[in-house]
C-alpha positions in Angstrom: -29.7 -4.4 -19.9 -28.5 -0.9 -19.8 -24.6 -0.3 -18.4 -26.6 1.3 -15.1 -28.7 -2.2 -14.5 -26.1 -4.2 -13.9 -24.7 -1.9 -11.2 -28.5 -1.5 -9.6 -28.7 -5.0 -9.5 -25.4 -5.8 -7.7 -25.9 -3.0 -5.2 -29.4 -4.4 -4.5 -28.1 -7.7 -4.1 -25.0 -6.6 -2.1 -25.9 -3.9 -0.1 -25.5 -5.6 3.0 -22.3 -6.8 2.1 -21.1 -3.5 1.0 -22.4 -1.9 4.5 -20.9 -4.8 6.6 -17.6 -4.0 5.7 -17.2 -0.4 5.9 -18.4 2.3 8.6 -21.7 3.6 9.7 -20.6 7.1 9.0 -19.7 6.2 5.1 -23.2 4.2 5.0 -25.4 7.1 6.3 -24.6 8.6 2.7 -24.8 5.3 1.1 -28.7 5.2 0.4 -28.9 8.7 -1.1 -26.0 8.0 -3.4 -27.6 4.7 -4.9 -30.7 6.6 -4.9 -29.4 9.6 -7.0 -27.3 7.1 -9.3 -30.7 5.3 -10.2 -32.0 8.4 -11.1 -29.3 10.2 -13.2 -27.2 7.4 -14.4 -23.7 7.3 -15.5 -22.7 10.8 -17.4 -23.2 10.9 -21.4 -22.0 13.6 -24.0 -25.6 15.2 -23.8 -24.5 16.7 -20.9 -22.5 19.7 -21.0 -19.6 19.1 -18.9 -19.1 15.5 -20.0 -20.0 16.3 -23.7 -16.0 15.4 -24.4 -15.9 11.7 -22.7 -18.5 9.0 -23.2 -18.1 8.2 -19.3 -21.0 5.3 -19.5 -19.2 3.0 -22.2 -16.3 2.6 -19.7 -18.8 0.8 -17.4 -20.0 -1.8 -19.7 -17.4 -4.2 -19.1 -17.6 -7.1 -16.3 -15.0 -5.9 -13.7 -14.5 -7.4 -10.3 -15.5 -5.5 -7.2 -13.7 -6.5 -3.7 -17.0 -5.7 -2.1 -16.0 -8.7 0.9 -12.8 -6.3 1.5 -10.4 -9.6 1.0 -7.0 -8.9 1.6 -4.8 -8.4 -1.7 -1.6 -10.5 -1.1 1.0 -7.6 -1.6 3.1 -5.5 0.7 3.8 -2.3 -1.1 6.1 -1.3 1.4 8.3 -4.3 0.2 8.1 -3.6 -3.4 8.0 0.3 -4.1 10.6 2.6 -3.4 10.1 6.1 -3.8 13.0 7.5 -6.1 13.1 11.5 -5.7 16.2 12.4 -4.4 16.3 14.7 -1.1 12.6 14.5 -0.6 12.0 12.6 2.4 8.0 11.9 2.6 5.8 10.3 5.2 4.7 7.3 2.9 1.3 5.8 2.6 -0.6 2.9 0.4 -3.9 2.3 -1.0 -4.4 -0.7 -2.7 -7.4 -0.5 -5.3 -9.2 1.0 -2.9 -8.5 -0.2 0.3 -6.1 1.8 2.6 -2.9 -0.6 3.6 -2.6 -0.5 7.3 -0.8 -4.0 8.1 2.6 -2.4 8.6 2.7 1.1 8.6 6.0 2.6 9.3 6.7 5.7 11.6 6.0 8.6 9.9 6.4 11.2 12.6 3.9 13.4 11.6 2.9 16.1 14.2 0.7 15.3 17.3 -3.2 15.6 16.5 -2.6 14.9 12.7 -4.7 11.9 11.4 -3.6 10.4 8.5 -5.0 7.0 8.2 -7.8 5.1 6.4 -11.4 6.7 5.7 -13.1 3.7 7.2 -10.7 3.4 10.2 -11.2 7.1 10.9 -15.0 6.8 10.7 -15.0 4.1 13.4 -12.4 5.9 15.5 -13.4 9.6 14.8 -17.4 9.4 13.5 -18.4 12.9 14.7 -15.0 14.4 13.0 -15.8 12.6 9.4 -19.5 13.0 9.9 -18.9 16.7 10.0 -17.2 16.8 6.5 -18.0 13.5 4.8 -19.9 14.1 1.5 -20.6 17.9 2.5 -19.2 18.9 -0.6 -19.7 16.2 -3.1 -23.3 16.5 -3.9 -24.7 13.0 -5.4 -27.8 14.9 -6.7 -25.6 16.6 -9.4 -23.2 14.1 -10.6 -23.8 10.4 -11.7 -19.9 9.2 -11.0 -20.3 11.0 -7.6 -23.5 9.3 -6.9 -22.0 6.1 -7.9 -19.1 6.4 -6.1 -20.6 7.4 -3.0 -22.9 4.0 -3.7 -20.1 1.7 -3.7 -17.2 3.6 -1.9 -15.7 1.3 1.5 -12.7 3.0 2.5 -10.3 5.7 1.3 -8.2 8.2 2.9 -8.6 10.4 5.5 -6.3 13.6 6.5 -6.6 16.1 9.1 -4.7 18.7 10.2 -5.5 20.3 13.7 -5.6 24.3 14.0 -2.2 25.9 13.5 -0.3 22.6 13.2 2.3 22.8 10.2 3.3 19.3 8.5 7.1 19.8 7.8 7.3 16.5 6.1 5.3 16.3 2.6 3.1 13.3 2.8 3.0 10.8 -0.2 -0.1 8.9 -0.9 0.5 5.8 -3.7 -2.4 4.0 -5.2 -1.8 0.9 -6.3 -4.2 -0.8 -8.9 -3.6 -4.8 -8.6 -6.1 -7.2 -9.9 -5.5 -10.6 -11.6 -8.5 -9.9 -13.8 -10.5 -6.8 -15.2 -11.2 -4.6 -12.0 -12.8 -1.7 -10.7 -11.9 0.4 -7.6 -14.1 3.0 -5.8 -11.9 5.3 -3.4 -12.9 8.6 -1.4 -10.5 10.8 -0.2 -11.3 13.4 2.6 -9.1 16.6 3.7 -9.4 18.2 6.2 -7.1 21.5 7.2 -8.2 23.8 10.3 -7.3 27.0 10.7 -3.8 28.3 10.3 -2.6 24.8 9.1 -0.4 23.4 6.5 0.1 20.6 4.7 1.5 19.1 1.2 0.2 15.9 0.0 1.7 14.1 -3.0 -0.7 11.3 -4.5 0.7 8.9 -7.2 -1.5 6.4 -9.2 0.6 3.5 -10.3 -0.9 0.0 -12.0 0.4 -3.1 -11.4 -0.7 -5.6 -13.3 -1.5 -5.9 -17.2 -5.3 -5.8 -17.2 -8.3 -3.4 -17.5 -8.4 -1.1 -14.8 -11.7 1.4 -14.0 -10.9 3.4 -10.7 -13.5 6.2 -9.4 -12.1 8.5 -7.1 -14.0 11.4 -4.8 -11.9 13.9 -3.5 -13.5 16.5 -0.8 -10.7 19.3 0.4 -11.7 21.5 3.4 -9.1 24.4 3.8 -9.7 26.9 6.9 -8.9 30.2 7.6 -5.3 31.4 6.8 -4.6 27.5 6.0 -2.0 26.5 3.2 -2.4 23.3 1.2 -0.5 21.5 -1.8 -2.1 19.0 -3.5 -0.1 17.1 -6.3 -1.3 14.3 -8.3 0.5 12.2 -10.6 -0.8 9.6 -12.9 1.4 6.9 -14.0 -0.4 3.8 -15.1 -0.6 2.3 -18.5 -3.0 2.3 -21.5 -5.6 -0.2 -20.2 -6.8 2.0 -17.4 -9.4 4.2 -17.1 -9.9 7.1 -14.4 -12.3 9.3 -13.4 -12.1 11.5 -10.6 -14.0 14.4 -8.9 -12.5 17.0 -6.7 -14.4 19.3 -4.7 -12.7 22.0 -2.5 -13.5 24.8 -0.1 -11.7 27.6 0.8 -12.1 29.9 4.0 -10.9 33.6 4.1 -6.8 34.1 3.6 -6.4 30.2 2.7 -3.7 29.3 -0.3 -4.3 26.1 -2.2 -2.0 24.8 -4.8 -3.5 21.9 -7.2 -1.3 20.4 -9.7 -2.5 17.5 -11.7 0.1 15.9 -13.9 -0.7 13.1 -16.3 2.4 11.4 -17.9 1.3 7.9 -18.8 -2.2 6.6 -19.1 -5.3 5.2 -20.8 -8.2 7.3 -20.4 -8.3 10.0 -17.7 -11.4 12.5 -16.8 -10.7 15.1 -13.8 -13.5 17.3 -12.4 -12.0 20.1 -10.2 -14.4 22.3 -8.5 -13.3 24.8 -6.4 -15.5 27.3 -4.1 -13.9 30.3 -2.2 -16.1 31.1 0.6 -13.7 33.6 2.5 -12.4 36.9 1.8 -8.6 36.8 0.8 -8.6 33.2 -0.5 -6.3 32.4 -3.3 -6.5 29.3 -5.5 -3.5 28.3 -7.9 -4.9 25.3 -10.3 -2.8 23.6 -12.9 -2.3 20.8 -14.8 -0.5 19.2 -17.6 -1.1 16.0 -19.9 1.3 14.3 -21.8 -0.6 11.8 -24.4 0.2 9.4 -27.5 -1.0 6.9 -29.4 -4.7 6.9 -28.6 -4.8 8.1 -25.4 -7.1 10.4 -24.0 -7.1 13.4 -21.2 -10.1 15.7 -20.0 -10.1 18.3 -17.7 -13.0 20.0 -16.4 -12.7 22.8 -13.9 -14.9 25.4 -12.2 -13.7 27.9 -9.6 -16.6 29.7 -8.3 -15.7 33.5 -6.5 -18.6 33.8 -3.8 -17.0 36.7 -1.8 -14.9 39.8 -2.4 -11.3 39.9 -3.2 -10.2 36.8 -3.9 -7.5 35.4 -6.4 -7.4 32.3 -8.8 -4.5 31.6 -10.8 -5.2 28.5 -13.7 -3.1 27.1 -16.1 -3.3 24.0 -18.0 -0.8 22.8 -20.9 -1.2 19.5 -23.0 1.4 17.9 -25.8 -0.4 15.3 -27.9 1.0 13.0 -30.3 0.1 10.4 -32.8 -4.1 10.0 -32.3 -4.3 11.1 -28.7 -7.4 13.3 -27.7 -7.2 16.1 -25.3 -10.3 18.4 -23.7 -10.2 21.1 -21.4 -13.3 23.0 -20.2 -12.8 25.5 -17.7 -15.3 27.9 -15.9 -14.4 30.9 -13.6 -17.7 32.3 -11.9 -17.7 35.7 -10.5 -20.9 36.1 -8.7 -22.3 39.4 -8.0 -20.9 40.3 -4.4 -17.4 38.7 -5.5 -16.1 42.5 -6.2 -12.5 43.0 -6.4 -11.9 39.5 -7.8 -8.5 38.6 -9.5 -8.5 35.6 -11.9 -6.5 34.4 -14.8 -7.0 31.3 -16.8 -4.9 30.1 -19.4 -5.1 26.6 -21.4 -2.3 26.1 -24.0 -2.2 23.0 -26.1 0.5 21.4 -28.6 -0.3 18.9 -31.4 2.6 17.2 -32.5 0.6 15.5 -35.2 -2.2 16.3 -37.5 -4.0 13.4 -36.2 -3.9 14.6 -32.6 -7.4 16.2 -31.3 -7.5 18.9 -28.8 -10.8 20.8 -27.5 -10.8 23.5 -25.3 -13.7 25.6 -23.9 -12.7 28.7 -21.4 -15.1 30.4 -19.8 -15.9 33.4 -17.8 -19.2 34.5 -16.1 -18.6 37.8 -14.3 -21.9 39.5 -12.6 -19.7 42.0 -10.5 -18.3 45.4 -12.1 -15.1 45.9 -10.2 -13.1 43.0 -11.2 -9.8 42.0 -13.0 -10.2 38.9 -14.9 -9.0 37.0 -18.1 -8.7 34.0 -20.2 -7.4 32.4 -23.2 -6.4 29.3 -25.3 -4.3 28.4 -28.0 -3.9 25.2 -30.0 -1.2 24.8 -32.2 2.1 22.8 -33.6 5.6 23.3 -32.8 7.2 26.3 -33.8 8.7 25.9 -37.1 11.1 29.0 -36.8 12.3 28.0 -33.5 12.7 24.5 -34.7 14.5 25.8 -37.9 17.1 28.0 -35.9 18.1 25.3 -33.8 18.7 22.5 -36.7 20.8 25.2 -38.1 22.7 25.2 -35.0 23.6 21.5 -35.6 20.8 20.2 -33.0 19.0 17.0 -34.8 15.8 17.4 -35.4 14.3 14.9 -33.1 16.6 16.3 -30.2 15.1 20.0 -31.0 11.6 18.5 -31.1 12.2 17.2 -27.8 13.8 20.4 -26.4 11.0 22.7 -27.5 8.2 20.4 -26.0 9.8 20.2 -22.8 10.3 23.7 -22.8 6.5 24.0 -23.5 5.5 22.4 -20.0 8.1 23.7 -18.0 6.0 26.3 -16.8 3.1 23.9 -15.0 6.3 21.7 -13.3 7.8 25.4 -12.5 4.7 26.0 -10.1 5.5 23.2 -7.9 6.5 24.3 -4.5 8.5 21.6 -3.4 12.1 21.8 -5.3 13.1 18.2 -5.1 9.9 17.1 -6.7 10.0 19.6 -9.1 13.8 18.3 -9.9 12.5 14.8 -10.6 9.6 15.5 -12.7 12.0 17.6 -14.9 13.8 14.0 -15.2 10.6 12.1 -15.8 8.8 14.2 -18.5 12.2 14.4 -20.3 12.1 10.6 -20.3 8.5 10.5 -21.4 9.4 12.3 -24.3 12.4 10.4 -25.3 9.8 7.4 -25.2 11.4 5.5 -21.8 9.3 6.4 -19.0 6.2 4.0 -18.7 6.7 3.7 -15.0 8.5 5.7 -12.4 12.2 4.9 -11.8 12.8 2.9 -8.6 9.0 1.6 -8.7 9.6 -2.1 -8.2 5.8 -2.5 -8.4 6.0 -1.7 -12.2 9.3 -3.5 -13.3 
């Protein structure tokens, strides 16, 4: 039996159950997603954009899925405490792939802002959700997106109306919980109308020491003159596999910052596709990965400039130790009508051992003649002259190496536009390099 066949059989047997425990709007896309998955299957290395990570093998295990939507016996508000000094957030949880809404605290979000489960939003605001759901995530082009669309029953919906500014950062904590090897499939839908502003921090945690596989599809719509910051922090364990596809559409004069940070994981494969459809749009796309042992981090990005006078800045940095594997493939596409584009792409990588491996593939495709674009990538080891300089002044070799690695990734952290989060990440990254971090301090879940 092929890896795909077990999920094809599962869907055919449980389709009624899957549909019954979600919302009609989500079900409208489900059949198309399943049919496309049946045609495409899971991606393998023969597909160019997946050539560094064999996705299909991770689905071969026998995972449990909560298709019947049974309650998980945990109240995350009782066991989780965000330990970021001076940062008050509106805190929400997803347990596996179910939005936790049993004891929601008062978030004091502005009137008209919706932050709730995707299933609940699709039931309460079906026309609003249907207007956006699945419009960026094309199931005919990607097997993981098709699989997620076929099996996802819930997730998160964030909606910010026209000209509304959400001052308080919104924090979303994704918790993986299971007594047996478990798979979760969640969706995230974010819509910012014209002139809206919001900041979202998403943190991934694993509660139990079993094998977890999570698929995630994120769709982000950013209207004219809107501003959106999206920070993702992965802090799980070595038995987790995370596969995330994010799709972003930006309209005129919008400003978006995407910053994904992998501090502790097993295997991570993130794909980000940004399309700039309005003049004056700006995207700042950043990423950082710290990996050791046999951990693997693969980031694939696409920025599509379709109109003139847009800006994209991209910065990804990796620090790989032991036998860790990293991969980065970034494409910047400048279409014929996208004159006066400004784009810069940078990928810098540090391999601390000879056994660590880094694969990097920066790409520029330019079909306009009046642009300012650059890209570059490096893979190297610690600067021996800097190391010698520090040791000559009495700094121990281990401490000198740590300081150089910390300075290397600091540029990505400094892109964060929330000072308390920036300060906290400086501490977490230092702890990670010292080998002291395999959980976020203050998280009772992971203790």
